[in-house]
N, CA, C and O atoms as CSV, one atom per row, in Angstrom:
chain,resi,resn,atom,element,x,y,z
A,1,MET,N,N,10.194,27.272,-24.325
A,1,MET,CA,C,9.898,25.846,-24.292
A,1,MET,C,C,8.592,25.614,-25.049
A,1,MET,O,O,7.642,26.388,-24.927
A,2,LEU,N,N,8.562,24.566,-25.810
A,2,LEU,CA,C,7.349,24.239,-26.548
A,2,LEU,C,C,6.240,23.848,-25.580
A,2,LEU,O,O,6.490,23.233,-24.543
A,3,GLU,N,N,5.025,24.210,-25.929
A,3,GLU,CA,C,3.884,23.933,-25.056
A,3,GLU,C,C,3.711,22.436,-24.805
A,3,GLU,O,O,3.407,22.022,-23.686
A,4,ARG,N,N,3.906,21.624,-25.850
A,4,ARG,CA,C,3.735,20.171,-25.664
A,4,ARG,C,C,4.809,19.609,-24.732
A,4,ARG,O,O,4.540,18.684,-23.965
A,5,ASN,N,N,6.020,20.159,-24.793
A,5,ASN,CA,C,7.081,19.722,-23.880
A,5,ASN,C,C,6.733,20.083,-22.443
A,5,ASN,O,O,6.935,19.292,-21.522
A,6,GLU,N,N,6.214,21.278,-22.271
A,6,GLU,CA,C,5.831,21.715,-20.929
A,6,GLU,C,C,4.741,20.812,-20.357
A,6,GLU,O,O,4.790,20.440,-19.184
A,7,LYS,N,N,3.758,20.459,-21.186
A,7,LYS,CA,C,2.685,19.562,-20.725
A,7,LYS,C,C,3.239,18.196,-20.345
A,7,LYS,O,O,2.824,17.609,-19.346
A,8,ALA,N,N,4.168,17.696,-21.136
A,8,ALA,CA,C,4.766,16.389,-20.848
A,8,ALA,C,C,5.546,16.425,-19.537
A,8,ALA,O,O,5.477,15.491,-18.738
A,9,ILE,N,N,6.277,17.495,-19.327
A,9,ILE,CA,C,7.060,17.631,-18.086
A,9,ILE,C,C,6.131,17.735,-16.885
A,9,ILE,O,O,6.365,17.094,-15.861
A,10,ARG,N,N,5.096,18.525,-17.003
A,10,ARG,CA,C,4.130,18.651,-15.894
A,10,ARG,C,C,3.439,17.320,-15.599
A,10,ARG,O,O,3.223,16.979,-14.436
A,11,ALA,N,N,3.095,16.576,-16.630
A,11,ALA,CA,C,2.462,15.271,-16.441
A,11,ALA,C,C,3.416,14.306,-15.738
A,11,ALA,O,O,3.001,13.545,-14.864
A,12,PHE,N,N,4.690,14.340,-16.119
A,12,PHE,CA,C,5.687,13.472,-15.489
A,12,PHE,C,C,5.804,13.775,-13.997
A,12,PHE,O,O,5.776,12.863,-13.170
A,13,PHE,N,N,5.933,15.052,-13.657
A,13,PHE,CA,C,6.115,15.393,-12.252
A,13,PHE,C,C,4.849,15.207,-11.435
A,13,PHE,O,O,4.938,14.917,-10.242
A,14,SER,N,N,3.692,15.361,-12.022
A,14,SER,CA,C,2.468,15.087,-11.264
A,14,SER,C,C,2.372,13.601,-10.967
A,14,SER,O,O,1.845,13.206,-9.927
A,15,GLY,N,N,2.881,12.767,-11.881
A,15,GLY,CA,C,2.923,11.336,-11.629
A,15,GLY,C,C,3.811,10.984,-10.459
A,15,GLY,O,O,3.538,10.030,-9.731
A,16,LEU,N,N,4.879,11.754,-10.272
A,16,LEU,CA,C,5.764,11.511,-9.126
A,16,LEU,C,C,5.044,11.778,-7.811
A,16,LEU,O,O,5.280,11.083,-6.823
A,17,ASP,N,N,4.174,12.773,-7.790
A,17,ASP,CA,C,3.380,13.048,-6.588
A,17,ASP,C,C,2.488,11.860,-6.266
A,17,ASP,O,O,2.358,11.467,-5.106
A,18,ASP,N,N,1.874,11.291,-7.296
A,18,ASP,CA,C,1.017,10.121,-7.087
A,18,ASP,C,C,1.823,8.942,-6.555
A,18,ASP,O,O,1.372,8.224,-5.663
A,19,GLU,N,N,3.018,8.748,-7.109
A,19,GLU,CA,C,3.885,7.661,-6.656
A,19,GLU,C,C,4.270,7.859,-5.188
A,19,GLU,O,O,4.245,6.914,-4.399
A,20,ALA,N,N,4.623,9.081,-4.835
A,20,ALA,CA,C,5.019,9.380,-3.457
A,20,ALA,C,C,3.848,9.145,-2.506
A,20,ALA,O,O,4.035,8.601,-1.418
A,21,ASP,N,N,2.655,9.544,-2.903
A,21,ASP,CA,C,1.482,9.318,-2.055
A,21,ASP,C,C,1.231,7.831,-1.844
A,21,ASP,O,O,0.913,7.396,-0.737
A,22,ASP,N,N,1.378,7.051,-2.918
A,22,ASP,CA,C,1.181,5.611,-2.815
A,22,ASP,C,C,2.188,4.992,-1.847
A,22,ASP,O,O,1.825,4.173,-1.003
A,23,LEU,N,N,3.456,5.391,-1.974
A,23,LEU,CA,C,4.477,4.856,-1.075
A,23,LEU,C,C,4.207,5.273,0.369
A,23,LEU,O,O,4.344,4.454,1.278
A,24,MET,N,N,3.833,6.513,0.594
A,24,MET,CA,C,3.559,6.973,1.963
A,24,MET,C,C,2.401,6.192,2.575
A,24,MET,O,O,2.442,5.848,3.756
A,25,GLN,N,N,1.380,5.914,1.789
A,25,GLN,CA,C,0.258,5.125,2.310
A,25,GLN,C,C,0.713,3.732,2.705
A,25,GLN,O,O,0.335,3.225,3.762
A,26,ARG,N,N,1.519,3.117,1.863
A,26,ARG,CA,C,2.012,1.772,2.173
A,26,ARG,C,C,2.885,1.776,3.424
A,26,ARG,O,O,2.791,0.874,4.256
A,27,LEU,N,N,3.733,2.792,3.551
A,27,LEU,CA,C,4.586,2.889,4.737
A,27,LEU,C,C,3.753,3.084,5.995
A,27,LEU,O,O,4.064,2.514,7.040
A,28,SER,N,N,2.717,3.870,5.905
A,28,SER,CA,C,1.904,4.149,7.088
A,28,SER,C,C,1.085,2.942,7.527
A,28,SER,O,O,0.717,2.838,8.698
A,29,LEU,N,N,0.794,2.025,6.600
A,29,LEU,CA,C,0.028,0.832,6.956
A,29,LEU,C,C,0.842,-0.186,7.733
A,29,LEU,O,O,0.279,-1.021,8.441
A,30,GLY,N,N,2.162,-0.127,7.609
A,30,GLY,CA,C,3.009,-1.048,8.343
A,30,GLY,C,C,3.175,-2.409,7.687
A,30,GLY,O,O,3.676,-3.339,8.319
A,31,ASP,N,N,2.764,-2.541,6.429
A,31,ASP,CA,C,2.886,-3.806,5.714
A,31,ASP,C,C,4.188,-3.814,4.920
A,31,ASP,O,O,4.257,-3.256,3.825
A,32,ASP,N,N,5.221,-4.449,5.475
A,32,ASP,CA,C,6.535,-4.463,4.844
A,32,ASP,C,C,6.509,-5.064,3.442
A,32,ASP,O,O,7.179,-4.560,2.541
A,33,GLU,N,N,5.750,-6.124,3.253
A,33,GLU,CA,C,5.716,-6.774,1.946
A,33,GLU,C,C,5.103,-5.862,0.880
A,33,GLU,O,O,5.514,-5.906,-0.280
A,34,SER,N,N,4.143,-5.054,1.255
A,34,SER,CA,C,3.544,-4.107,0.321
A,34,SER,C,C,4.546,-3.021,-0.073
A,34,SER,O,O,4.611,-2.623,-1.236
A,35,VAL,N,N,5.318,-2.548,0.891
A,35,VAL,CA,C,6.349,-1.545,0.610
A,35,VAL,C,C,7.411,-2.148,-0.296
A,35,VAL,O,O,7.846,-1.517,-1.259
A,36,TRP,N,N,7.821,-3.355,0.010
A,36,TRP,CA,C,8.843,-4.027,-0.801
A,36,TRP,C,C,8.336,-4.241,-2.227
A,36,TRP,O,O,9.091,-4.061,-3.183
A,37,ALA,N,N,7.069,-4.623,-2.379
A,37,ALA,CA,C,6.489,-4.813,-3.711
A,37,ALA,C,C,6.503,-3.506,-4.499
A,37,ALA,O,O,6.726,-3.512,-5.710
A,38,TRP,N,N,6.266,-2.397,-3.824
A,38,TRP,CA,C,6.296,-1.084,-4.478
A,38,TRP,C,C,7.683,-0.828,-5.069
A,38,TRP,O,O,7.805,-0.424,-6.225
A,39,PHE,N,N,8.722,-1.065,-4.275
A,39,PHE,CA,C,10.091,-0.845,-4.755
A,39,PHE,C,C,10.471,-1.837,-5.853
A,39,PHE,O,O,11.105,-1.449,-6.834
A,40,ARG,N,N,10.100,-3.097,-5.707
A,40,ARG,CA,C,10.446,-4.104,-6.727
A,40,ARG,C,C,9.795,-3.803,-8.057
A,40,ARG,O,O,10.391,-4.030,-9.109
A,41,GLN,N,N,8.574,-3.293,-8.021
A,41,GLN,CA,C,7.870,-2.976,-9.252
A,41,GLN,C,C,8.544,-1.813,-9.986
A,41,GLN,O,O,8.627,-1.821,-11.214
A,42,ARG,N,N,9.016,-0.832,-9.252
A,42,ARG,CA,C,9.578,0.366,-9.876
A,42,ARG,C,C,11.079,0.277,-10.126
A,42,ARG,O,O,11.588,0.910,-11.051
A,43,TYR,N,N,11.791,-0.495,-9.320
A,43,TYR,CA,C,13.250,-0.596,-9.415
A,43,TYR,C,C,13.692,-2.057,-9.398
A,43,TYR,O,O,14.388,-2.473,-8.472
A,44,PRO,N,N,13.305,-2.839,-10.395
A,44,PRO,CA,C,13.580,-4.283,-10.350
A,44,PRO,C,C,15.065,-4.634,-10.306
A,44,PRO,O,O,15.458,-5.532,-9.560
A,45,LYS,N,N,15.884,-3.959,-11.072
A,45,LYS,CA,C,17.314,-4.286,-11.079
A,45,LYS,C,C,17.976,-3.906,-9.763
A,45,LYS,O,O,18.784,-4.665,-9.228
A,46,ALA,N,N,17.641,-2.749,-9.250
A,46,ALA,CA,C,18.264,-2.276,-8.007
A,46,ALA,C,C,17.867,-3.133,-6.814
A,46,ALA,O,O,18.658,-3.301,-5.886
A,47,THR,N,N,16.664,-3.674,-6.823
A,47,THR,CA,C,16.211,-4.449,-5.670
A,47,THR,C,C,16.667,-5.899,-5.698
A,47,THR,O,O,16.544,-6.591,-4.688
A,48,GLN,N,N,17.189,-6.383,-6.818
A,48,GLN,CA,C,17.630,-7.776,-6.888
A,48,GLN,C,C,18.732,-8.069,-5.881
A,48,GLN,O,O,18.743,-9.140,-5.275
A,49,ARG,N,N,19.647,-7.144,-5.695
A,49,ARG,CA,C,20.738,-7.364,-4.728
A,49,ARG,C,C,20.208,-7.449,-3.296
A,49,ARG,O,O,20.656,-8.274,-2.500
A,50,VAL,N,N,19.266,-6.599,-2.995
A,50,VAL,CA,C,18.722,-6.539,-1.640
A,50,VAL,C,C,17.826,-7.742,-1.362
A,50,VAL,O,O,17.649,-8.129,-0.207
A,51,ALA,N,N,17.272,-8.323,-2.392
A,51,ALA,CA,C,16.274,-9.377,-2.240
A,51,ALA,C,C,16.825,-10.677,-1.650
A,51,ALA,O,O,16.046,-11.534,-1.233
A,52,LYS,N,N,18.118,-10.837,-1.607
A,52,LYS,CA,C,18.696,-12.079,-1.091
A,52,LYS,C,C,18.470,-12.190,0.415
A,52,LYS,O,O,18.722,-11.251,1.169
A,53,GLY,N,N,18.002,-13.330,0.824
A,53,GLY,CA,C,17.779,-13.553,2.247
A,53,GLY,C,C,16.729,-12.616,2.808
A,53,GLY,O,O,15.717,-12.341,2.163
A,54,ARG,N,N,16.971,-12.137,3.990
A,54,ARG,CA,C,16.025,-11.234,4.632
A,54,ARG,C,C,16.500,-9.786,4.568
A,54,ARG,O,O,15.979,-8.931,5.285
A,55,ALA,N,N,17.471,-9.509,3.727
A,55,ALA,CA,C,18.011,-8.148,3.625
A,55,ALA,C,C,16.946,-7.148,3.186
A,55,ALA,O,O,17.034,-5.969,3.531
A,56,TRP,N,N,15.945,-7.595,2.433
A,56,TRP,CA,C,14.916,-6.670,1.976
A,56,TRP,C,C,14.135,-6.101,3.144
A,56,TRP,O,O,13.680,-4.959,3.097
A,57,ARG,N,N,13.979,-6.899,4.197
A,57,ARG,CA,C,13.269,-6.386,5.378
A,57,ARG,C,C,14.069,-5.269,6.049
A,57,ARG,O,O,13.494,-4.302,6.547
A,58,ASP,N,N,15.386,-5.405,6.059
A,58,ASP,CA,C,16.236,-4.335,6.594
A,58,ASP,C,C,16.095,-3.068,5.753
A,58,ASP,O,O,16.060,-1.959,6.287
A,59,PHE,N,N,16.016,-3.242,4.448
A,59,PHE,CA,C,15.832,-2.102,3.555
A,59,PHE,C,C,14.507,-1.397,3.858
A,59,PHE,O,O,14.465,-0.172,3.980
A,60,VAL,N,N,13.432,-2.173,3.978
A,60,VAL,CA,C,12.121,-1.578,4.264
A,60,VAL,C,C,12.136,-0.916,5.638
A,60,VAL,O,O,11.553,0.154,5.816
A,61,ARG,N,N,12.784,-1.530,6.590
A,61,ARG,CA,C,12.884,-0.940,7.923
A,61,ARG,C,C,13.597,0.414,7.854
A,61,ARG,O,O,13.189,1.370,8.514
A,62,ALA,N,N,14.658,0.487,7.056
A,62,ALA,CA,C,15.383,1.751,6.897
A,62,ALA,C,C,14.506,2.800,6.221
A,62,ALA,O,O,14.537,3.970,6.601
A,63,MET,N,N,13.728,2.396,5.227
A,63,MET,CA,C,12.818,3.336,4.561
A,63,MET,C,C,11.763,3.854,5.534
A,63,MET,O,O,11.437,5.041,5.537
A,64,ARG,N,N,11.242,2.965,6.347
A,64,ARG,CA,C,10.228,3.364,7.327
A,64,ARG,C,C,10.827,4.338,8.343
A,64,ARG,O,O,10.174,5.305,8.735
A,65,GLU,N,N,12.055,4.088,8.766
A,65,GLU,CA,C,12.743,4.972,9.707
A,65,GLU,C,C,12.965,6.352,9.076
A,65,GLU,O,O,12.762,7.376,9.729
A,66,PHE,N,N,13.375,6.374,7.823
A,66,PHE,CA,C,13.561,7.638,7.114
A,66,PHE,C,C,12.236,8.385,7.004
A,66,PHE,O,O,12.183,9.596,7.220
A,67,TYR,N,N,11.176,7.672,6.673
A,67,TYR,CA,C,9.843,8.257,6.541
A,67,TYR,C,C,9.398,8.894,7.861
A,67,TYR,O,O,8.859,10.001,7.867
A,68,ARG,N,N,9.621,8.197,8.969
A,68,ARG,CA,C,9.241,8.745,10.281
A,68,ARG,C,C,10.041,9.989,10.605
A,68,ARG,O,O,9.475,10.968,11.091
A,69,SER,N,N,11.350,9.981,10.348
A,69,SER,CA,C,12.179,11.126,10.681
A,69,SER,C,C,11.819,12.329,9.804
A,69,SER,O,O,11.847,13.463,10.281
A,70,GLU,N,N,11.486,12.102,8.539
A,70,GLU,CA,C,11.088,13.194,7.656
A,70,GLU,C,C,9.753,13.783,8.111
A,70,GLU,O,O,9.570,14.999,8.052
A,71,ASN,N,N,8.819,12.946,8.563
A,71,ASN,CA,C,7.526,13.451,9.037
A,71,ASN,C,C,7.656,14.245,10.313
A,71,ASN,O,O,6.896,15.189,10.530
A,72,SER,N,N,8.600,13.888,11.164
A,72,SER,CA,C,8.761,14.626,12.416
A,72,SER,C,C,9.380,16.001,12.181
A,72,SER,O,O,9.209,16.902,13.003
A,73,ILE,N,N,10.100,16.175,11.066
A,73,ILE,CA,C,10.684,17.468,10.730
A,73,ILE,C,C,9.602,18.445,10.283
A,73,ILE,O,O,9.661,19.635,10.594
A,74,GLN,N,N,8.607,17.932,9.546
A,74,GLN,CA,C,7.560,18.806,9.008
A,74,GLN,C,C,6.604,19.134,10.040
A,74,GLN,O,O,5.645,19.862,9.784
């Protein structure tokens, strides 16, 4: 693998760690709107369907539940 490709791949995956940390912080604060804003910013097309009515709150609630269950495993 070319060295520049390896650096690009490492930079991409280190960015994912930063993204995950940001999401975990938002989830731990309990601010649903902040969590929803995180998803809307990164996945605008995917979140448009969920955004109708109050369905987005159900989505955030499910994410928070998943986050809690994953933390209890570790």
